Residue, then its C-alpha position, 0 to 999 in steps of 0.5 A: m462508482p457513488l466516488p471516484v475512489l480507489i482503495a488498494v491492499p497490496h500487502a495482506g495477501r495470505v495465499y501461500p504455495s506449499e513450495t514457499l512455506a517450505e523455503m520459509r525458516d520460520a513460516d509463522l513468524s514471517q507471515l506475521r511480520l511481513e503481512d499487513r495483517h487482515v486489513d484487507l477485511l477493513g477495506v473490504e468493510i470500508a468499500k462496501a460502507t462507501g460503494t468506492g472500488l477495492m482492490v486487493a492483491h492475494a499474492p503475499r508480500a513475503m513472494l514480492d512486495l508490490n509496494r517495491s519497483h521491479d528492480d528493487v531486488d537484492w541479487e545476493m539473494v538470487d540464484g542467476a543472472g543479474r539481468r534479464l537478456s531476453k527481454p527489453q522490459p523490465v530493465l533490472t537495473g540494480t540494488n537501493r537502500r530497501a533491497r539492501s536493508g533486507l526489504g526488497l522486491v522480495p523481502r530477505r531478512l527480518p530485523g531481529f530474526g534474520e534470513i527468511w529463507r533456507s535457499k536462494l530464489p532461482r532467477e526463472e522464478l523471480d522472473r515469473r513473479i515480476d510477469r504473473i503478480h507485479r507487472p498485471y497488478h500496477e497495470y490494472l490499477g492504472r487502468e482502474l485510476e484513468r477510467i476513474r479520471n476520465a469519468w470524474g476529472a480527478a480520481l483519488l487511490i487510498d493505499l491501504h496499509s497496516m503498522p506495528p504499533l507505533r512508539k509515543q514521539h516527543g510532543q505528542n500525548e499519545p502514538p499515531r493510530i494513523v499515518l496518512g502518506d502523501r510522499f511530502g506533497s507531491s503525490c496528492d493535492g493538500s486539500l485531500i491531506s488537510r481534509a483527512v487530517g482534521y477529520l481524524k482529529q475531530h473523530a479524536c483518532p491520533v494521526a501523523h502525516n508522513r512520518p515515519y511512513s510517507g508512501g512508497y513505489v505504489l505512490d511514485r508509479h500512479a500519482s500525478p496531481r497534475r493529470g488528476l490522479h491522486a494517491m495517498q497512503v493510509e497506514v492503520c496500527r493494527a492494535a487498532y482492529l486485532d486482538d492482543r497477538l495482532a494476529e487476528p480480527s477483533d471486535r474493534l475492526r468494525g468500528l474502525a472501518q465506519m470511522l475510516a468510511g466518513m473519512v473516505r466520503e470526505l476525501g472523495a467528496e474533495t477529489a470530485r470537487l478538484g475534478a469538477a474544478g479541473q473540468m471547468a478550467q479546461a473549459a474555460e481554456 
């Protein structure tokens, strides 16, 4: 691997079981609103240009959101017991703000639309999705990052997402096309964010940092800068690479991917520098 970087795409899955589609009140709308539409194609182009690793989830976010904790469940949408009694892991502990808003581990409702599903989700099906989708994804992701860190001294996870077009905020000349998230400084070394922001500004790409997206469960679980494991969420405006309906790829996708590939190369070089510095520090101790 030429760079100590792994790109992961958790929200672009488009493999819908027929029974899942049948349970949706409006399948087309739900897919369009929930998917990070075709951002995996952007990830493929970046990985080809840079040689980085790429991990794409094919299970759709409608079935299970990989950027949520396994216990971030809205139990009102589940038919069955609210706690798994037969296995010690995962321990399901309750409901947080995301689940209550309708966007927990399994999304329940969409703003301006309402309930996504025709009926409740059987508890057995929830357990199956956790065991066969959520757990394997995060276990593999963790192993890959540790493998890269062991080889280079440091590893960088780029958690790649897409976002609806943002509105221009006070003091901005135009709305951001990229939002970089580092959990307000806790998920990666500050030099990585500084380098990414500087690169995007040099390429006249409007960028924001942590607002309105700072990252989620993926960064919380896998980032540990003290152990050489860095993670950054990258949100890309869908209007920058999709058509006017924000539904299908446009001819802008390739150019955007080339620009982002340059950013990934710079971040890879900075991650390698951090890894080498850490190894030298350990050798001197």
